[in-house]
KETORMI-639313 format. One record per residue (C-alpha): residue number from 1; x, y, z. Coordinates in pm, 1 decimal. Layout:
// residues N
+-----+----------+----------+----------+
!  nr !        X !        Y !        Z !
+-----+----------+----------+----------+
! NUM !        X !        Y !        Z !
...
+-----+----------+----------+----------+
***
This chain:
// residues 369
+-----+----------+----------+----------+
!  nr !        X !        Y !        Z !
+-----+----------+----------+----------+
!   1 !   4990.0 !  15651.9 !  20245.1 !
!   2 !   5106.3 !  16007.3 !  20172.4 !
!   3 !   5227.6 !  15902.1 !  19826.4 !
!   4 !   4895.6 !  15730.1 !  19756.4 !
!   5 !   4702.3 !  16040.2 !  19865.6 !
!   6 !   4908.6 !  16262.3 !  19636.2 !
!   7 !   4850.0 !  16024.0 !  19348.4 !
!   8 !   4475.0 !  16025.2 !  19410.2 !
!   9 !   4465.0 !  16405.8 !  19433.6 !
!  10 !   4668.7 !  16433.4 !  19114.9 !
!  11 !   4428.6 !  16202.7 !  18934.7 !
!  12 !   4127.4 !  16395.7 !  19062.3 !
!  13 !   4284.5 !  16722.7 !  18948.1 !
!  14 !   4367.0 !  16581.8 !  18604.3 !
!  15 !   4019.9 !  16436.4 !  18561.8 !
!  16 !   3863.7 !  16763.1 !  18670.9 !
!  17 !   4076.9 !  16958.3 !  18424.5 !
!  18 !   3984.9 !  16715.0 !  18147.6 !
!  19 !   3614.4 !  16748.6 !  18228.3 !
!  20 !   3644.0 !  17127.8 !  18232.9 !
!  21 !   3809.4 !  17127.5 !  17890.5 !
!  22 !   3544.8 !  16890.2 !  17755.6 !
!  23 !   3268.9 !  17116.8 !  17880.4 !
!  24 !   3437.6 !  17423.6 !  17733.5 !
!  25 !   3488.3 !  17248.5 !  17398.7 !
!  26 !   3120.6 !  17157.6 !  17395.3 !
!  27 !   3028.8 !  17518.6 !  17468.5 !
!  28 !   3243.9 !  17641.0 !  17179.0 !
!  29 !   3091.2 !  17383.0 !  16945.7 !
!  30 !   2737.9 !  17470.1 !  17053.8 !
!  31 !   2769.5 !  17843.1 !  16994.6 !
!  32 !   2940.1 !  17791.4 !  16658.6 !
!  33 !   2654.3 !  17568.6 !  16550.6 !
!  34 !   2400.4 !  17830.6 !  16656.6 !
!  35 !   2579.7 !  18102.2 !  16462.2 !
!  36 !   2626.0 !  17885.9 !  16151.1 !
!  37 !   2265.2 !  17765.8 !  16156.0 !
!  38 !   2128.3 !  18116.8 !  16202.7 !
!  39 !   2324.3 !  18241.4 !  15903.1 !
!  40 !   2210.1 !  17954.6 !  15682.0 !
!  41 !   1850.0 !  18021.2 !  15786.2 !
!  42 !   1889.1 !  18393.3 !  15710.7 !
!  43 !   2067.7 !  18408.8 !  15375.2 !
!  44 !   2187.0 !  18754.9 !  15276.5 !
!  45 !   2062.3 !  18912.4 !  15599.3 !
!  46 !   2246.9 !  19241.4 !  15629.3 !
!  47 !   2380.6 !  19229.3 !  15272.8 !
!  48 !   2255.0 !  19230.3 !  14915.7 !
!  49 !   2551.3 !  19057.8 !  14754.1 !
!  50 !   2542.6 !  18747.7 !  14541.0 !
!  51 !   2689.3 !  18404.1 !  14604.5 !
!  52 !   3024.3 !  18485.3 !  14444.2 !
!  53 !   3087.1 !  18813.4 !  14624.4 !
!  54 !   3389.5 !  18857.5 !  14853.1 !
!  55 !   3152.8 !  18891.9 !  15149.1 !
!  56 !   3029.9 !  18538.8 !  15095.0 !
!  57 !   3379.6 !  18412.8 !  15018.4 !
!  58 !   3475.9 !  18500.7 !  15377.5 !
!  59 !   3161.0 !  18329.1 !  15504.6 !
!  60 !   3234.7 !  18013.6 !  15305.8 !
!  61 !   3588.5 !  17999.0 !  15443.6 !
!  62 !   3447.7 !  17994.2 !  15794.7 !
!  63 !   3186.8 !  17739.2 !  15691.2 !
!  64 !   3458.1 !  17516.6 !  15541.9 !
!  65 !   3636.6 !  17507.8 !  15877.9 !
!  66 !   3309.0 !  17445.1 !  16059.9 !
!  67 !   3202.9 !  17175.8 !  15811.0 !
!  68 !   3530.8 !  16991.3 !  15865.2 !
!  69 !   3489.0 !  17003.0 !  16242.4 !
!  70 !   3122.8 !  16897.0 !  16228.9 !
!  71 !   3194.1 !  16601.6 !  16002.6 !
!  72 !   3492.4 !  16491.5 !  16210.3 !
!  73 !   3319.0 !  16522.2 !  16547.0 !
!  74 !   2962.1 !  16420.3 !  16465.3 !
!  75 !   2964.9 !  16269.3 !  16117.4 !
!  76 !   2750.4 !  16565.9 !  16010.6 !
!  77 !   2817.5 !  16650.7 !  15646.0 !
!  78 !   2522.6 !  16888.5 !  15610.1 !
!  79 !   2746.5 !  17197.4 !  15602.9 !
!  80 !   2960.0 !  17050.0 !  15327.8 !
!  81 !   2642.2 !  16975.7 !  15136.8 !
!  82 !   2530.0 !  17337.6 !  15183.2 !
!  83 !   2858.6 !  17459.2 !  15040.2 !
!  84 !   2835.4 !  17214.5 !  14750.7 !
!  85 !   2488.1 !  17337.7 !  14658.9 !
!  86 !   2619.7 !  17692.4 !  14637.8 !
!  87 !   2915.1 !  17586.8 !  14427.0 !
!  88 !   2706.0 !  17376.8 !  14191.0 !
!  89 !   2438.9 !  17638.0 !  14128.1 !
!  90 !   2716.3 !  17880.6 !  14032.4 !
!  91 !   2918.9 !  17619.0 !  13841.6 !
!  92 !   3209.7 !  17702.5 !  14074.2 !
!  93 !   3272.9 !  18024.0 !  13883.8 !
!  94 !   3455.9 !  18324.5 !  14025.5 !
!  95 !   3350.6 !  18689.3 !  13993.9 !
!  96 !   3332.9 !  18894.2 !  13674.8 !
!  97 !   3613.9 !  19146.9 !  13716.7 !
!  98 !   3930.1 !  18995.5 !  13572.7 !
!  99 !   4197.3 !  19150.9 !  13799.1 !
! 100 !   4008.4 !  19272.8 !  14106.2 !
! 101 !   4112.3 !  19073.4 !  14416.9 !
! 102 !   3756.8 !  19062.4 !  14553.1 !
! 103 !   3637.4 !  18867.8 !  14249.5 !
! 104 !   3875.2 !  18575.3 !  14293.4 !
! 105 !   3829.3 !  18540.1 !  14670.6 !
! 106 !   3554.4 !  18280.5 !  14633.9 !
! 107 !   3811.7 !  18057.9 !  14465.1 !
! 108 !   3960.9 !  17982.2 !  14806.5 !
! 109 !   3671.4 !  17771.2 !  14941.9 !
! 110 !   3620.4 !  17617.6 !  14598.1 !
! 111 !   3982.3 !  17498.6 !  14599.2 !
! 112 !   3921.1 !  17349.2 !  14944.6 !
! 113 !   3612.4 !  17167.2 !  14815.8 !
! 114 !   3816.3 !  17032.9 !  14523.9 !
! 115 !   4080.8 !  16902.9 !  14764.7 !
! 116 !   3809.3 !  16716.5 !  14955.1 !
! 117 !   3602.5 !  16584.3 !  14665.1 !
! 118 !   3847.8 !  16572.7 !  14374.0 !
! 119 !   3602.6 !  16702.0 !  14112.9 !
! 120 !   3799.5 !  16909.7 !  13862.2 !
! 121 !   3493.3 !  17122.0 !  13784.1 !
! 122 !   3537.5 !  17274.4 !  14128.9 !
! 123 !   3881.6 !  17411.9 !  14051.9 !
! 124 !   3883.1 !  17472.7 !  13676.9 !
! 125 !   3730.9 !  17825.5 !  13681.3 !
! 126 !   3958.1 !  17967.0 !  13952.3 !
! 127 !   4262.8 !  17805.7 !  13797.9 !
! 128 !   4173.5 !  17950.3 !  13457.3 !
! 129 !   4135.0 !  18297.6 !  13609.7 !
! 130 !   4461.6 !  18272.7 !  13805.8 !
! 131 !   4648.5 !  18142.8 !  13501.7 !
! 132 !   4529.8 !  18432.4 !  13288.5 !
! 133 !   4629.0 !  18689.8 !  13550.8 !
! 134 !   4971.9 !  18535.9 !  13603.0 !
! 135 !   5033.9 !  18528.0 !  13228.4 !
! 136 !   4889.4 !  18878.8 !  13171.8 !
! 137 !   4979.1 !  19076.9 !  13486.8 !
! 138 !   4820.8 !  19418.3 !  13530.6 !
! 139 !   5042.4 !  19702.4 !  13409.6 !
! 140 !   4904.8 !  19968.1 !  13644.4 !
! 141 !   5098.1 !  20122.7 !  13930.5 !
! 142 !   4994.3 !  20103.0 !  14294.4 !
! 143 !   5034.9 !  20477.7 !  14320.8 !
! 144 !   4733.0 !  20569.9 !  14109.0 !
! 145 !   4463.4 !  20784.8 !  14266.5 !
! 146 !   4242.4 !  20536.6 !  14452.1 !
! 147 !   3937.8 !  20685.5 !  14281.0 !
! 148 !   4055.3 !  20541.6 !  13947.5 !
! 149 !   3919.0 !  20197.3 !  13864.6 !
! 150 !   4253.5 !  20088.4 !  13722.8 !
! 151 !   4422.0 !  20098.7 !  14062.5 !
! 152 !   4198.2 !  19808.2 !  14169.4 !
! 153 !   4372.4 !  19586.4 !  13913.1 !
! 154 !   4654.6 !  19554.5 !  14169.5 !
! 155 !   4640.2 !  19477.0 !  14542.8 !
! 156 !   4629.3 !  19846.4 !  14628.1 !
! 157 !   4413.2 !  19818.2 !  14942.6 !
! 158 !   4495.6 !  19604.5 !  15242.9 !
! 159 !   4173.4 !  19396.9 !  15232.7 !
! 160 !   4299.8 !  19253.5 !  14905.0 !
! 161 !   4571.2 !  19067.4 !  15097.4 !
! 162 !   4300.3 !  18840.9 !  15236.8 !
! 163 !   4104.2 !  18804.8 !  14916.0 !
! 164 !   4357.1 !  18706.2 !  14649.5 !
! 165 !   4701.4 !  18594.1 !  14779.1 !
! 166 !   4578.6 !  18269.8 !  14941.9 !
! 167 !   4437.4 !  18160.6 !  14603.1 !
! 168 !   4785.2 !  18167.1 !  14450.1 !
! 169 !   4940.8 !  18006.2 !  14758.2 !
! 170 !   4686.9 !  17721.5 !  14743.9 !
! 171 !   4734.9 !  17667.5 !  14371.8 !
! 172 !   5110.8 !  17655.3 !  14420.7 !
! 173 !   5076.4 !  17403.4 !  14703.5 !
! 174 !   4836.8 !  17197.9 !  14493.3 !
! 175 !   5030.5 !  17195.3 !  14166.1 !
! 176 !   5390.3 !  17269.8 !  14259.7 !
! 177 !   5399.3 !  17524.1 !  13976.0 !
! 178 !   5621.0 !  17812.4 !  14085.4 !
! 179 !   5448.9 !  18061.4 !  13858.3 !
! 180 !   5178.2 !  18099.3 !  14124.8 !
! 181 !   5432.3 !  18149.5 !  14401.6 !
! 182 !   5641.3 !  18394.8 !  14200.7 !
! 183 !   5332.2 !  18603.7 !  14125.6 !
! 184 !   5221.4 !  18590.0 !  14488.8 !
! 185 !   5561.4 !  18697.4 !  14620.0 !
! 186 !   5601.7 !  18983.4 !  14374.5 !
! 187 !   5256.3 !  19132.2 !  14419.8 !
! 188 !   5233.3 !  19080.1 !  14796.3 !
! 189 !   5569.6 !  19239.5 !  14865.3 !
! 190 !   5482.1 !  19536.4 !  14643.9 !
! 191 !   5167.0 !  19596.8 !  14849.3 !
! 192 !   5357.8 !  19548.1 !  15173.5 !
! 193 !   5615.0 !  19810.9 !  15076.6 !
! 194 !   5337.9 !  20048.6 !  14973.1 !
! 195 !   5084.5 !  20017.2 !  15258.1 !
! 196 !   5278.0 !  19894.7 !  15562.4 !
! 197 !   5381.9 !  20166.7 !  15806.0 !
! 198 !   5707.9 !  20029.7 !  15945.1 !
! 199 !   5702.5 !  20267.0 !  16241.7 !
! 200 !   5350.3 !  20182.0 !  16356.0 !
! 201 !   5378.4 !  19823.4 !  16224.5 !
! 202 !   5028.3 !  19839.2 !  16078.7 !
! 203 !   4874.9 !  19853.6 !  15731.4 !
! 204 !   4700.1 !  20156.6 !  15590.6 !
! 205 !   4374.1 !  20063.5 !  15424.8 !
! 206 !   4481.1 !  20242.3 !  15103.8 !
! 207 !   4671.6 !  20550.3 !  14993.5 !
! 208 !   4389.1 !  20788.7 !  15085.7 !
! 209 !   4475.0 !  20741.2 !  15453.4 !
! 210 !   4849.0 !  20814.7 !  15439.5 !
! 211 !   4805.0 !  21170.2 !  15567.4 !
! 212 !   4473.4 !  21145.9 !  15750.6 !
! 213 !   4450.1 !  21161.0 !  16129.0 !
! 214 !   4197.7 !  21048.4 !  16386.1 !
! 215 !   4034.5 !  21285.4 !  16636.6 !
! 216 !   4314.4 !  21216.9 !  16884.9 !
! 217 !   4578.6 !  21303.3 !  16625.6 !
! 218 !   4686.2 !  20944.4 !  16560.8 !
! 219 !   4717.8 !  20787.9 !  16216.4 !
! 220 !   4416.0 !  20608.4 !  16072.8 !
! 221 !   4454.7 !  20231.9 !  16092.5 !
! 222 !   4131.4 !  20042.3 !  16040.5 !
! 223 !   4062.4 !  19746.1 !  16267.7 !
! 224 !   3910.0 !  19513.7 !  16011.1 !
! 225 !   4160.5 !  19620.3 !  15746.6 !
! 226 !   4451.8 !  19493.2 !  15953.4 !
! 227 !   4245.7 !  19192.8 !  16059.5 !
! 228 !   4198.5 !  19103.0 !  15691.5 !
! 229 !   4575.6 !  19107.4 !  15649.5 !
! 230 !   4667.1 !  18891.2 !  15948.1 !
! 231 !   4391.4 !  18638.5 !  15868.1 !
! 232 !   4507.6 !  18624.9 !  15506.5 !
! 233 !   4858.9 !  18548.5 !  15628.1 !
! 234 !   4718.0 !  18247.9 !  15813.4 !
! 235 !   4570.0 !  18115.8 !  15489.6 !
! 236 !   4908.6 !  18148.4 !  15319.7 !
! 237 !   5101.1 !  17988.9 !  15607.6 !
! 238 !   4858.3 !  17695.6 !  15618.2 !
! 239 !   4973.4 !  17580.6 !  15275.1 !
! 240 !   5334.4 !  17698.3 !  15239.2 !
! 241 !   5578.8 !  17430.1 !  15348.3 !
! 242 !   5824.0 !  17518.6 !  15628.4 !
! 243 !   6094.7 !  17409.9 !  15384.4 !
! 244 !   5989.7 !  17666.7 !  15125.5 !
! 245 !   6223.9 !  17964.8 !  15123.2 !
! 246 !   5936.5 !  18201.8 !  15048.4 !
! 247 !   5762.3 !  18119.8 !  15375.4 !
! 248 !   5996.0 !  18320.7 !  15600.3 !
! 249 !   5870.0 !  18659.2 !  15480.0 !
! 250 !   5506.6 !  18570.1 !  15549.6 !
! 251 !   5585.3 !  18403.2 !  15882.4 !
! 252 !   5791.9 !  18698.0 !  16005.6 !
! 253 !   5521.2 !  18943.5 !  15900.9 !
! 254 !   5256.5 !  18729.6 !  16070.6 !
! 255 !   5447.5 !  18725.1 !  16398.7 !
! 256 !   5518.2 !  19100.8 !  16383.3 !
! 257 !   5159.4 !  19195.7 !  16302.5 !
! 258 !   5019.0 !  18952.2 !  16559.3 !
! 259 !   5235.4 !  19101.6 !  16831.8 !
! 260 !   5133.4 !  19453.7 !  16737.0 !
! 261 !   4762.9 !  19372.3 !  16720.6 !
! 262 !   4763.1 !  19182.9 !  17048.7 !
! 263 !   4877.0 !  19499.7 !  17222.6 !
! 264 !   4585.9 !  19696.0 !  17074.4 !
! 265 !   4308.4 !  19483.6 !  17220.9 !
! 266 !   4065.7 !  19700.7 !  17415.6 !
! 267 !   3980.3 !  19625.7 !  17780.2 !
! 268 !   3641.4 !  19490.2 !  17669.0 !
! 269 !   3816.5 !  19217.9 !  17468.0 !
! 270 !   3734.0 !  19359.7 !  17124.3 !
! 271 !   3947.2 !  19525.5 !  16863.0 !
! 272 !   3758.0 !  19840.0 !  16774.9 !
! 273 !   3704.9 !  19998.5 !  16435.1 !
! 274 !   3996.4 !  20238.3 !  16486.5 !
! 275 !   4305.7 !  20069.5 !  16623.7 !
! 276 !   4479.4 !  20384.6 !  16748.2 !
! 277 !   4172.7 !  20586.9 !  16849.1 !
! 278 !   3932.8 !  20336.9 !  17008.2 !
! 279 !   3777.6 !  20607.8 !  17225.2 !
! 280 !   3623.9 !  20767.2 !  16915.3 !
! 281 !   3470.4 !  20430.7 !  16820.6 !
! 282 !   3388.8 !  20269.4 !  17157.7 !
! 283 !   3138.0 !  20012.8 !  17032.7 !
! 284 !   3245.1 !  19649.1 !  16988.3 !
! 285 !   3338.6 !  19530.5 !  16638.3 !
! 286 !   3320.5 !  19156.0 !  16581.6 !
! 287 !   3454.2 !  19114.5 !  16228.5 !
! 288 !   3794.3 !  19260.6 !  16319.0 !
! 289 !   3790.3 !  19073.7 !  16648.8 !
! 290 !   3697.6 !  18744.0 !  16484.3 !
! 291 !   3974.9 !  18751.7 !  16226.9 !
! 292 !   4235.9 !  18859.0 !  16483.4 !
! 293 !   4134.5 !  18590.3 !  16733.2 !
! 294 !   4150.8 !  18340.8 !  16446.6 !
! 295 !   4504.8 !  18447.0 !  16361.3 !
! 296 !   4634.7 !  18454.1 !  16717.7 !
! 297 !   4481.3 !  18116.1 !  16802.2 !
! 298 !   4633.4 !  17968.9 !  16486.0 !
! 299 !   4971.6 !  18112.6 !  16581.0 !
! 300 !   4956.8 !  17946.0 !  16922.7 !
! 301 !   4836.3 !  17616.5 !  16776.6 !
! 302 !   5124.2 !  17609.6 !  16527.8 !
! 303 !   5390.2 !  17715.9 !  16777.9 !
! 304 !   5451.4 !  18050.2 !  16607.2 !
! 305 !   5327.8 !  18257.3 !  16903.7 !
! 306 !   5408.1 !  18212.8 !  17270.9 !
! 307 !   5111.7 !  18058.4 !  17448.7 !
! 308 !   5177.0 !  18227.0 !  17783.1 !
! 309 !   5175.3 !  18569.3 !  17619.2 !
! 310 !   4898.1 !  18531.0 !  17363.2 !
! 311 !   4651.1 !  18286.3 !  17519.1 !
! 312 !   4498.4 !  18544.0 !  17757.5 !
! 313 !   4442.4 !  18773.7 !  17459.1 !
! 314 !   4269.9 !  18496.4 !  17266.1 !
! 315 !   4053.9 !  18393.3 !  17561.6 !
! 316 !   3945.8 !  18750.8 !  17621.6 !
! 317 !   3873.5 !  18799.4 !  17251.4 !
! 318 !   3669.4 !  18479.9 !  17224.4 !
! 319 !   3465.5 !  18577.5 !  17531.2 !
! 320 !   3395.4 !  18914.4 !  17368.2 !
! 321 !   3284.7 !  18745.4 !  17045.9 !
! 322 !   3043.5 !  18513.5 !  17224.6 !
! 323 !   2896.2 !  18808.1 !  17415.2 !
! 324 !   2788.2 !  18950.9 !  17079.0 !
! 325 !   2583.4 !  18641.5 !  16987.9 !
! 326 !   2208.1 !  18650.0 !  17047.8 !
! 327 !   2017.2 !  18350.6 !  17184.6 !
! 328 !   1900.6 !  18259.3 !  16833.8 !
! 329 !   2256.6 !  18265.1 !  16697.4 !
! 330 !   2263.4 !  18604.1 !  16529.7 !
! 331 !   2607.5 !  18764.2 !  16551.9 !
! 332 !   2594.6 !  19137.9 !  16613.7 !
! 333 !   2831.6 !  19433.9 !  16615.6 !
! 334 !   2964.2 !  19364.4 !  16265.1 !
! 335 !   3079.0 !  19683.2 !  16095.0 !
! 336 !   2909.3 !  19718.5 !  15756.3 !
! 337 !   3107.4 !  19725.8 !  15434.4 !
! 338 !   3346.0 !  20019.1 !  15430.3 !
! 339 !   3706.1 !  20128.8 !  15410.9 !
! 340 !   3758.0 !  20308.3 !  15740.6 !
! 341 !   3642.2 !  20315.4 !  16102.7 !
! 342 !   3267.5 !  20363.9 !  16149.0 !
! 343 !   3016.4 !  20342.9 !  16433.5 !
! 344 !   2876.7 !  19992.5 !  16492.3 !
! 345 !   2561.9 !  19878.2 !  16675.7 !
! 346 !   2456.7 !  19542.1 !  16815.5 !
! 347 !   2187.4 !  19501.3 !  16548.1 !
! 348 !   2441.3 !  19513.2 !  16264.9 !
! 349 !   2544.8 !  19183.0 !  16109.7 !
! 350 !   2717.2 !  19070.8 !  15792.0 !
! 351 !   2809.3 !  18735.4 !  15643.6 !
! 352 !   3184.3 !  18797.9 !  15658.8 !
! 353 !   3154.2 !  18856.0 !  16033.9 !
! 354 !   3002.3 !  18510.0 !  16067.0 !
! 355 !   3286.0 !  18365.4 !  15860.4 !
! 356 !   3539.7 !  18526.9 !  16092.9 !
! 357 !   3353.8 !  18398.2 !  16400.4 !
! 358 !   3354.9 !  18039.1 !  16273.4 !
! 359 !   3722.0 !  18052.9 !  16174.7 !
! 360 !   3810.5 !  18188.7 !  16519.1 !
! 361 !   3596.4 !  17930.6 !  16695.1 !
! 362 !   3753.3 !  17635.8 !  16514.8 !
! 363 !   4105.3 !  17751.0 !  16599.8 !
! 364 !   4009.3 !  17831.5 !  16957.7 !
! 365 !   3857.8 !  17488.0 !  17000.0 !
! 366 !   4186.5 !  17333.3 !  16885.5 !
! 367 !   4355.1 !  17512.4 !  17175.0 !
! 368 !   4128.7 !  17320.7 !  17413.4 !
! 369 !   4233.6 !  16976.6 !  17289.1 !
+-----+----------+----------+----------+
***
C-alpha cells in the first residue's frame, strides 16, 4: 500500500510539473506573439531606417526564430511570408557600403530564408558581397581615429561582431569553402585583440573608450555593445561544427563572456546601459537584456553553460523582459541607437530590441521542453 501511495504521489507530482511547464510555455508563446504582432503592425516605430538597415537585420533574425517556432507549433507560416515579402521587395539585396559590417548584416536572415526555401535569388547578393570582400580585403588598420570613415571598413567597433561575422560563418557552413572561415577567423581575432579588455573580460565599444571612465571611476563598458558580441557568438556557434578546429576559440570566448555578463546582472533582472556603473544608469534596458538572455539560454540548451548556475539568471532576465511589455505588445525600455550608455525610458522602443526579445523567448521556451 505504501509503495502504491508513493507511486501515485510521484505520478501526481510529475503530471503537475508537466502541466506547469505547459502553462509556462504557453505564456512565453503568447507574449512573443503579442510583441511580434505589435511590431509588424507598427513598422518603423521608433526608427527611420529602411528595410536593409542593421536595425531591421536584428529584427528579422528574431522573426526568423519566431517564424520557425510558429510554423512548427501551429502550422502558422504568416511570419515567414512577412519576411519573404520584405526580401522580395528588396530583391534580397544587402546595404550599399561595400565593407561596413552594418550593411551586410541583413544577409544573415536572407541566408536562413535560402536554407528554408532553396531559391538562389535569396542568397546571391550576400554571397556576391562576401566574395568581393574576401577577395579584396580592406587595407586599413584598426587603430585609425574612429572619426575617420575608413576605420569602419574593418570590424573596429564591437557591435560589428554581431553584424558581419555570422554571415561568413553561415556561408562557410553552407558551402564548405574555407575562404569564408579564414576571413572570419582573421578579422574576428584582430578585433578581439584590439577591443577585448582581458582584465575586465569585456569588450570596449571602440577605441574612443579605452581611457574614458564612468562617474564611479570604472571603465566604460556598454551593455548592449557586449550583448551584441555574445549574441553574435551564438550565431557563429550555431553553424560551426564541433569537429571544426576553429570552433574552440569562439566557444571559449562565449563561455568566458557569458560567465562575466551573468555576474553583472542587476537585482532588477536587467543588464543596464553601463555594465560597471549601473547606478548612473538605473533604468531598465531591454535590448542588452534580450541579447544576453538569448545567449545564456542558448548556452544552457547546448550544454555549454551549467544549468544550475545560469538558469536563475535567465529566468530573472526573462521576467524582467516581460515586465517591459505593454498590454498591446509594445516592448519598452530599448536604448536608442548609440555607442555608449544613455538614459532609457519605458516609452522608448526600437526594432532591434524586438528582435532580441524574440530570440531570447525562443531559446527560453526551449528550456521549458
